[in-house]
N, C-alpha and C positions, 0 to 999 in steps of 0.2 A: 752505561754498563748498571748493570745492577748490582750491588756489593752483598757480601755474609756478616754479618753481626751477632752478638749474643744479647740475647734482651733480656733485664736479671728485672726480675719478678718479683718480693719480701716474700716473708712472709714464717713463721717462730717454728721452729726442728724444723720438720719434713716437708713443713707444708714450700718453706721457699722454693723459688727450680727459676734454670737459665733456661731455654729457649734460644735454637738458632734460626733466625730468622735472613729469609730473602730481600732485600728493598730495592727494587725499582727508584730511577731518578724521578720525585715528583710526589711520594709519599712523604704524608706528615705522620708526626708526631699521633696525629690524630688517628689516619688508619692505622697504624702500626699499633695502638691502643687496642680499638675494640680488635682487634684478628684478635687477639693476645685473650678477649673478653673483660676486659675494663673500660670503664667508662673517662671517658679527656675532660665531659667537666666534674668528677672526682682527683682522678689520676693527670700526671706528669710524666711527661722523660727527661732523661739530662745523662749526660757524657761526661762520665770520671777522665780530666788530664791532667795527670804527675795527683795531687793534695787538693787539685779545684772540680769544683760542680759544675757546668754549664745546662741551666736549662730550658731545657724546647716547646715553647706555645706552641701548642693542639698544629697551624698551621706547615711546622717549622717542617721544608723536606731534609727524610733526615737522609734520605743516599749523600747531600751535600754538605752534610752538616758533623757526620756519625761514617770514620775509616774504615777500609773492609778490615773485620775482622775483631772489628772494637768490641767492646762490652756498652748499652745503653740500661740505664736501670731508668726501671719504673716505679715509680714514688707518688704517694696519695697528697692530694697539694694542700689537705690541712690537718699534717703530720704535724702532730706532738710533740716535743723535745724535754725532756726534764722529769 
């Protein structure tokens, strides 16, 4: 059964966006990133639960890892904080 999730893509100011996405069983993190115009070699998906984030591999099934209505965050793999 398909699930409705929200894909949050970072940006600065008005560039940040949240998109509703319908994911079918078997939809991988790489599939969802490509559909959003992001290269899976440079980006990854994370699911936030409580105060912690869980990173998904390119091959993880998003439908199996995310709950209905949940937010999934696209983040750069080489993000530098500091």
